[in-house]
N, C-alpha and C positions, 0 to 999 in steps of 0.2 A: 601877550608873546613877540617880540622884538624880530625886525629881519636880520639880524645875527646870528641868531638860533639856528641850530643845523639839524636836522632829523639823524639817528642812528645809522652808522655807515651799515649796518648788518638789516636795518629794514630797508633803506635805499638799495640794497644789494639782492633781497629778496623780491620787491617790487621790480627791479631789470629782469628777472627772472622768469617773469611771467607772461604767456603770451598775450593776454590780453590787455588793452590798454589801460592803466591803473595811474591813478596821481593820489599825493597825499598832499592836502592845503590845510591852512588852520580858520578858527573862527572868524576872519574877516575875510573869507574867499582867496586868502595867499596860496599860489601855489608853489609848495616848497619842494617838493621832488615828482618825477617824472620819469615813467621808463621809454625802452626806445619804442614801444609799440603803441602808446600814447604822441610821441613826439612825429610819429610816421602820420599819424591820424590827423593832425593837427594841421601839419602840410605849413606850421610857420617858420619865417626865413628865421624869426627874431628867437632867443629862450623863451621859454615860456614860467622859467621860474620868477618868481617876484612878482607873477602877472594875477589875477584873477581868473578865475577859472567860467567865471561867466562873459569874460572880453575874450579869450583864447575861443570858447565854444561856441558862442551867442554871436560876437561880436556885440553886446552890450555894455550899457555904461553906469545899469545899476544890476542887483541878485534879481533873480529869474523871478521870486514872488513880485518884485515891485515891477515889472516888466509883463506880466498877464500869464505866467508858466508855474506851473510846481516847481518848489522848490527845495529838494531834500535836506538839505541843511538845516532849513527852518524848522522843513518836519522831525528830523532827529533832534535837533536841540530839543524840538518838547516832547516826545516819544522816550526820548533815551536810548533809542533802539535804531535797529539795521533799517531804511529807508528804501524801497525803490519806486523809480520813475521811468516814463517814456520822455524824453527831448529831442528836438528837434536842431540839431548840432551843421554847426559850418565846418565842411571839409574840401580837400582839395577836388572832388568829384562832385562839387556840390553841395546841397543841403541834406543830410541823410539822417534818417530817424536811430537812437542809440537808447539801447536798456541803459537804465542807470542803476546801481547798487553800490548803496555808498554807508559805510562801516565807521561809527562814529570809535574812537580811540581816546582813554579816560588816563589823567596823568594820578600822580602819587596820592592826591587828596582826595582823588576821585571824578573828578570835576570833567568834563569833555572839555580837550584841548586841541585835539585835532582830528580830520574825516581821513578815509583810505576812500577812494572813487573808484569801481571798475565799468566799464563801458563797453559793451558789445553790442555793434552797429545790426539794426533790423533790416538785413535783406532786400527784406518783401517789398519795401514800401520806402516812398521818395516824399520829400517836402514838396520838390518841383517837377516837372513836366519830365519826365522819361518813356522810354519806352516798353518797361518793363515792371510789373509789378504794381502794386496800389497806390496811388498817388492823392495828393491832399493835405492840406495845412488847417483846414478849418477846424474850431472845438470839439466839435461832436465827431466827424473823424478823428482824430487824437483820441478821443474819450473811448471809441470802437476800436481804434489800431495798442493801446495800453493794455485792452483785454483779451488781444491778439495775442501780445507779446508773454502774457502771463501763463493762458490756456496751450500754447503750441507745443511746447517743451513736455507738457505732462503726457500719458492717455487718457485723459479725461475726454466724455463723450461732448460733444459741441453741437447746441441747438442752434442755428443763424435764422432771426426772424427779421423779415425785410420784405420791403414793397418788390415787386415782380418791377425787373429791369434795376436794379440798385447794386446787383455783383455782389452777389452773394459766393456762386461759383468761386470768382476770384476771391473774394475772401478764405473761403474752405481752402483752395490751393494755397494761401502764402499762410493757411495754419501749418499743411501738410510740409511746404517748404520750409518753414522754421522749426520741424522738430525735428524727431532724431529718425523720422522714417525717410528724410528728403529723399533718400537715396533709391528708395522703393518706391513702385506703382502708386499714381493717386489715380483712384477709376472712378467715375462719376454716374449715377446711375437715375436718368429721368422716370422718376416713380410717376409722373402722369402720363407716360405713355406708355406702358406697360400694364397690358390686359391683365384681370386676374388670371386666366390661363397660359399666360407665358411666364406672370414675374417670379412664379416659385422656382420655374426651370432656370430665368435667366438668375436671377440670385445663387441659389442653391447649383447649378448644373444638373445631368444627368444622365442616368446608364442608359446604356442604347438597350431596346423594347420597353421601355418606361412606359412608354406609352404610343398611339398610335405616330408615327410619323419619326417618330425617335429611331432613326437607323445607326444611330454612332454615340458612343459617350460623349458628353457636352461638360466640358468645364464651365464652371457659374462665375460670375463675378465677383464670389468671395475669396474662389482659390486664386485668381485672376490679383486680385488686391493684395495677396498673401506677401505681409511683413510691412504691407504702405497704409493707403488709406481708403479707406472707402467713404464716397460724399451720397448721400440718398438728396438728390434732391424734389423738391416739394413730394414732400413725407407726409404731408394731411391727406395726400392719393390714395396711399397705401388701401387696397380692400381691408376691410374689415377679419377676413379670413384669414390673410397673410399677416395682419400684425400680430400675433399669436407666436408665430413662427421667428418675426423680425425678434422678440421679444425672447423669445427662447434663448436666439443666438447670443444678444444681450446678457442676459443674465447667465448663460454656463459656456460661452464661446465656442459651443459646439454645433453643429449641423449634418445633414445629412443632404446627399446629393438626390435628387427623386427617383423613385426603384430601385435604392440600392438601404441595405439596413446597416453598414456602416458608418460610426459616427466618426467626424473627422474634426479637427481642433482649426478653428479661424485664430491666424493671426493677423488681425486687422485694427484699423483706428476708424473708430463711426464718427461723422462730421454729417448734420443732415439740416435740411435747408426747408422753410415753406412761407410763405407768403400770409398765408390762413392762420387765423387764431386756434390754435390744437387744444387751449385752455376752453374755448366754446364749444368746438368741437368735441370735446371731452365731456360737457353739460349736456353736449345732446343726444351721447352715447353715438356719436359717427366714430370718434378715435378712441383707442383704450385708456384708461388714466394710468394704468400700471408700465405702460411703455411709453407715455407719456412723459411721467417722473424718469423713466429708463435715459430718455433722449433731453432731456434738458437739465442734465445734470451743470452746465456751464453754459446759460444762455446770452449768445450777444445780440444787440438790436443794430440791426444795416440802415444809418439813415438812410433816407429820399435826399435827391437832389437838392431840393427846396430848403433843408434845413442843413446844407452845405453851399450855398451860394456863392460864397468868395473862394470855392474849388472849382467852379465852370472855366474860368479861364483855364486854369492849371491843366484841369483835363481835357478842353478843348484842343490845345497846345501836345498833348500828348499821344491824343486820338490824330490826330492831323497827319504825324507822322508816321501812326501807324498803319493809317490808310495807304492802301497802296497805290497814289499819284506819281502821272510823271515827272510831275515836278514839287518839291518844297511846298507849303501852301501855308498860311494867315490869315487871321481874320484882323479885318479893320477895327480899330477903336471904336467904332458905330456899333458896328455887326458886335461885337465882344459884349459890350455894353446892351445890348438889347437883348441875347439870349442869357445876360445877368436877370432879366428883369421876369423872363419867361419860367412859369411853376414846374414845367417839365413830369410831367404824370407816369410820363415812362422813364424817367430816372436816367441816369448813364446811357441806357441801351438807346432811347430815343435820343440822347442828344448825337450818339454816334450816327445814327441815323441820317439828322438832321445835317451832319458836317458831311458822311459820304455824298449825301446830294447836293447841298453846296458847292462842293468841289466838281461835282460835275456839271453845273450849271454855270460856275467860272471858269473864263477862259486864260484868267492871268495866273498870278501868286499870293493874291492879295482877296480875301473872300468880303462881299459887301453884304449889307444889308438886301441890299437888293435881290440876292441870291439866295438868298434865306426863303423858305416854302411861307406860303402866304398864310396859314395857319398859326405861325411862330410868330410872325409879324404883329397879325391881330390880338394873336393870345398873350401878347407881353403887357405887363402892367402900363398904361399909362404913366404913370408916377411912379419912379422907381424910388427902392426904398432909401431914404436920408442915410448918407453915410458922415460920417465925421472927418472936416475938413472936405468936404465936399465942395460944390459949384456953389459962387454965389446967385442972388435972385437976380442977376442981369445977365447970366449966362449966357448963349446962343439957346435955339430951340432947332427942334429937327433934327436931321441927324449930325450938324454940329453939335447939337447939343448932347445925342448920344455919345458921342468920341468925350466931350468935356465929363459926362457920367460916368464914362469908362478912366481917364484920367484920374476922377478924381477917388475912385475905388483901390488903382493903383497904389496911388498917393497914399490913402490912409494903410493898405498892408505891405508897406514898404517903411524897412527902419533902416536904409542905408543913407548913401550919399544921394543928391539929384544926378549925378555922373552913373553911378551902378543903377539909377531908376531908367534912366536912359537909354544906357545899354541892353538892361531886361524889356525893355517897351520896340527895340531895333530901332532909335533913330535918335540924330545926335546931340548933344545936352542943350546948343541954342536952340533947335527947333522946340524940345521940350520946353523950356523956358518961354518962348513966345506961347505955345499953346497954353501953358499955365497962364500968362499973362492975360489972352485972349478969352478963357474963360471965367477969369474973375479969381482963378486959384493962387492961393497964395506963394510965391514961388521961393520961399527964403530958404538956405542950403542947411 
């Protein structure tokens, strides 16, 4: 197709009438038409017409699949069908995750000639540090987020599986916030903290006089969550006797208050989570197989922090902003590099506790290695993982070496200019070049 070919005015008018950002582009990734919502989302002072979609959305110089991401255009050409992916886009508000739905358009010969792309920002997650929502850019995090984006709009029952402290409740809340039930309650139930004698009453409620001490009618958590989402945390700890009643709720959508014969209709979406292997518990006979299959409609694995090391710096910045400290605080390059070599068996929860303690030990605004707990320093790997474009063999050792390691990590993860990298690190461009030279890291633009 030549640059002079214009789309039908009717198609342009249709795209302009849509509330969500939409673009029309050709097989060479060139944008032919963009509606107002897309122009507003891109925030570019220049016209987007004639530019490539990957340059506008990602600031890439090559298509997404050549830059390590999935490309819906390539997938659509291969399948001949509509394709959906989750991408990280540059916007005036910073990096944001966006659901992409791409539809191929065929010419009179039946060949795919154009594509219409619809974009829906996933407001519950960010690629950069943020005070709200999920934070991360690591491949394992993006894989998980892609599943969240797919299942959230549905009514499917979701089972989150992950280690303690990995953020299962945050993910459950993100599913709720991205669902059609977002304006209704999100009720979390800690199943491990409820004894069997109270579990049924707390979940289903009870009538006055249902048992000794029931002096008044009590509304259960299912009723409290009506219209919204019920999050069952540590579902593997539910007593066997209660599992059959939960199964009945999931199968029939009905329940009874304790001491009542009235059948009540439950209007809830169930999301559950566990750090235990329910499959193994089923084999041992401590968890009902039929309940397991009901809960496991759409499983999502929550990655431990050690599998998303590149997110530690982002998470640390976001967590430091959330901590109620009397002054803004940040990590030194050496402290950040050290945290990136620690395995964090307690995951994000442990990282938060480490930062809270360090902020109390620090009298200034910069948290250094000396402010971190001894077990963190001693538990960190003596030999940090090798990084593409990392430090040279002659790089400084000790704390200076850790700073070099942090710079190497930042450089490897950054795709923009050195000026932008310096701004991201909070230092001048001249200081950045000086530090890169001292560490033996290539400082070419």
